[in-house]
LUMLUM-153265 format. One record per atom (N, C-alpha, C): x, y, z; residue in three letters. Coordinates in steps of 0.001 Angstrom, whole numbers, plus 524288, in hexadecimal, padded with zeros to 5 digits. Example, Ala and Ser with C-alpha at 12.3 -4.5 7.8 and 13.67 -1.06 7.14 Angstrom:
! residues 2
833867E9C681E78ALA8300C7EE6C81E78ALA833907F31C81E78ALA832327F73681BA8SER835667FBDC81BE4SER832648001E81EBESER
! end
This chain:
! residues 49
ED3C711DA8BDE69METED036121AABDCAFMETECAAF11F9FBDD82METEC768122D8BDFA3LEUEC1EF1218CBE088LEUEBEA3125CFBDE0ELEUEBACA1242CBDAEDILEEB739127E4BD87AILEEB1C7126D9BDAA2ILEEAF9F12AB5BDD46LEUEAA5312A60BDF63LEUEA6B312D3BBDBA4LEUEA2DF12A70BD990CYSE9F2C12CBCBD5D1CYSE9A4F12E7DBD8C7CYSE994413382BD897GLNE94AD135C1BDB13GLNE91471383EBD6E0GLNE8C5413962BD80APROE88C013B54BD402PROE8AAF14013BD0F0PROE8DBA14385BD35DHISE8F6C14841BD09CHISE9550148F3BD068HISE984614531BD298GLNE9DF1145C9BD28DGLNEA0A114087BD346GLNEA5881405BBD19DPHEEA90B13C11BD2D7PHEEACD613E25BD6E9PHEEADF813B05BDAE3LYSEB1E713C72BDEC7LYSEB673138ADBDE18LYSEBB2213AC0BDDFBLEUEBFC6137A0BDD00LEUEC364137D4BE1B5LEUEC5091333DBE384ALAEC8DC132D9BE7C0ALAECD7112F92BE5D0ALAED21E1310FBE765VALED6E012E38BE5FFVALED9D612D0CBEB04VALEDB4612816BEBA9ASNEDE0D12662BF062ASNEDB27127F7BF55AASNED5F5127A4BF531GLYED2C7128BCBF9C3GLYED1C212E78BFAE6GLYED3B7131FCBF790SERED2F11379ABF86DSERECFAD139F2BF410SERECBC813D1CBF590HISEC87613FB3BF1B5HISECBCD14331BEE3FHISECB0A142CBBE914LEUECE18145E9BE567LEUECAC614A12BE2C3LEUEC61614882BE0D3LEUEC2E914C58BDE0ALEUEBD4614A9BBDDA4LEUEB9EB14E6ABDC86ASPEB47314D86BDB21ASPEB3D614F4FBD581ASPEB12914C29BD24DTYREB03E14D9CBCCD9TYREAA6314D90BCBE4TYREA81F15223BCB27ARGEA28415282BCA15ARGEA17B150B4BC481ARGE9D9F14D53BC3D9HISE9C5214B3CBBEB0HISE96A414C66BBD5FHISE953F14B29BB889ARGE8FDC14BF7BB6BFARGE8D52146D0BB512ARGE8F8014272BB6B7VALE8D6A13D54BB542VALE882413C96BB7F2VALE841413B91BB4EAGLNE7ED713AE5BB718GLNE7E2C1358CBB9A9GLNE803213178BB722ASPE7F8912C1EBB903ASPE84EF129A6BB99CASPE86DC12944BBE69LEUE8C2212739BBF4ELEUE8CBE12190BBD8DLEUE887C11EA8BBD0ESERE88E911937BBB4DSERE8A8B118DABB596SERE8A6811D3EBB2BBTHRE8C2011D33BAD44THRE920B11DE5BACC5THRE94AD11F38BB108VALE9A6311FD1BB0E5VALE9CC911A62BB0D3VALE9FC811932BACA2ASNEA20C113F9BAC32ASNEA7CD1140DBAA9AASNEAA3B1189FBAA9AGLNEAFBB11903BA92BGLNEB26E11D05BAC9DGLNEB77C11C30BAD61LEUEBACB11FE3BB02DLEUEBFD11205EBAD0FLEUEC13412515BAB8DGLUEC604125F7BA8A1GLUEC9FF12887BAC35GLUECEA91263EBAC5CILEED2EC1285EBAF7FILEED77112984BABDBILEED95612E4BBAC0AMETEDDBE12FDEBA8C1METEE29413044BAC37METEE6C912DE2BAA98GLYEEB9812DEBBADACGLYEECA112889BAFF4GLYEF09112833BB334ASPEF22B1233ABB584ASPEEE7A121A1BB9E5ASPEED5A11C88BBA15LEUEE9F111A73BBE29LEUEEB4C114C2BBF06LEUEEBC711331BC3DCGLUEEC4C10DB1BC534GLUEE72510C0EBC7B1GLUEE3FE10920BC4CBLEUEDECD10785BC68DLEUEDF491025ABC96DLEUEDD8F10243BCE50METEDE170FD98BD185METED8DE0FAEDBD28EMETED4910FDD9BD26BASPECF7C0FB96BD3A4ASPECB350FF48BD1CCASPEC6CF0FD0DBD02AVALEC23A10023BCEB1VALEBD8B0FDC5BD17DVALEBA8C1010EBD423LYSEB5D10FF3DBD6C9LYSEB15A102D4BD555LYSEACF610092BD411LEUEA82C10384BD305LEUEA41B101C5BD6F6LEUEA1AA10573BD992TRPE9D6C1041EBDD23TRPE99D110892BDDBFTRP
! end
């Protein structure tokens, strides 16, 4: 899963394929410091850049 943070939306891709765009109202993306996932997930790696 890849989450691309853009000024007005998050773009989500799973297994290399675009899944959805989520429009947000976050003014300053640097204030985002948590991600909540509901359901089963096998987390293998986390990268921030």
